[in-house]
N, C-alpha and C positions, 0 to 999 in steps of 0.2 A: 528528516524534514524539519523538526522543531529546532534543532541545533544549527544545521548548516544552511537552511534556506535563507534566513536573513542575510547571511554573509554572501551567499551566492547572488542574491538579488543586488546587493550593494556592489560587490567587487567584480563580478563577471557581467551581470546585466547592466550595471550602471544605473540602477533604479533606486527609488526611495521607498518610503513607507507606503505610498499609494499602490505601488506595484506589488509589494509584499502582501498587503491586504487583499488586493485583487486575486493574487495567486492562491492565497489561503481560502478565499471565498470560492474560487473555482474548484478547489479540492472538496470543499463542503458541498457544493452544488453537485459534483460528480457522485459523492457518497449518497446524497439524498435521492438523486435520479436513479442510481443503480438499485438502491434499497426499495424504492417504490416499484421499479420494473420487475425485480426479482420477486417481490411480494405479490405481484398481480399475475405473474405468469405461472403456468403449470409446467415446471421444468422436469425433464427426464435427464438421467445421468448427472445428477447434481454434484457428485464428487468430482467429475471431470470439469464441469462448468466452474465450480468453486476454485479449483487450482488453476484453471485457465484464466480466470479473472485476476488471480494474484500474479500470474505471469504478465498480464497486461499492465498491472501496477508496477511490476519490476521493469518492464520496458519503458514505462513512463519516467521512472527514475533516471534511466540512461538517456532518455530524450531531453531531459532538463539541461544536459551538458553538450548538446549538439552545437557544433561551431557554425552559427548562423550570423549574418550581418546584425549589427546592434539594433537596427530599426525593427527586426523581426523577433528579437528575443522576448519582448513582452507577450507577443502572440504565442510563442513557443511555451513560455511559462504558464500561460492560461490553459492551453490545450493539454500540456503535460500534467498540469495540476488536476484538471478535470478527469483525465484518464487514470491518474493515480488514485483519485478519490473513488471513481467508478469501480475500478478493480477491487479496491479494499472494501467498498460498500457491498458489492455483490458477494464477495467471499464471506464477509462477516454475517450477512443476512442468511446465507445458505448454512454456514457453520452453526449458528445459534439455533436455526430451525431444526437441523439434523440432531443437534445435541438434545433438544427437547423431545424429538420424535423417537430417537433410538435409545434413550436412557430411561430405565424404569423409574417411575415416579418416586419411589422410596429412596432412590440413590441420586436423584437429580441434584439436590443441594450439594452433596459431597463432590460429585463429578464436576459441577459448575465451578465450585470453589477451587478444585485442583486445576481446572482449565484456566481460570483467571490467574491463579498463582503462577502457573507456567508461562502465561502470556506476559505478566508484569515482572517476573523475577530478573530477567536479563536487561530490562530497560535502563537501570542506572548505569550498568557497564556500557551499554550501547551509546547512551548520551555522552559518557566520558570519552569513549573512543572517537565518536563523531566530532566532539569538540577538539580533541587533540589533532585529528586529521585535518579538520577545517582550518585550524590555526597554522599548521605547519605546511603540508603540501598544498592545501587549499580546499575550498568547499566543493569544487568539481570532483575531487577524488572521493569525497564522501558519497556523492551520488553514483559515481562509477562503481565503487566497491560495494555499496549496498545494492545497487541494481544487479550486478553480477552474482553476488551471494544469494540474493532473493531468487533470482532466475534459476540458479542451480537447485535451491531448496524447494522451490515450488514446481519444478519440472519433474523431479524424482518421483513424487507420489503419483503422477499420472500413469506410471508403469506398474503400480501395485494393484493386484486384482481387487482388493477390498475397496479401493477408491473407485475403480472402474465400474464396480457392481452397484454402487450406491445410487438409488433412484430417488 
């Protein structure tokens, strides 16, 4: 999103800074909405819901590159952005809640540090690869590849008993 979205908006959608800002705002609005809803609801089967939410975010990445008429692309960007944000926001809220509920207090700092390290370690490589792909084949390929990769990575845990049993 950070690397390829500006190029996608300009090259594929034919939009400018206003559309980029609107799509980024819709992502943020989706994250806020999902975090608020997840925080207010008493969810059962949170492991399944968390990974299903990330599947929604993965499908939203694929939706960004749907071949629609140019007059519908801004609407597509706003809806896909909202769904991407909502999926990520729901997952993140559930993940952090479970991290605090299931980790003993005396180990929480260490576990949270390792969790963050794992989350941020591959970001520089991802930014580099996304930039190379966005420049060469084009930004749509970044969304296609990331959407498919995330879809596979977030579907697999749904079949693990440990994820299915988390309430």
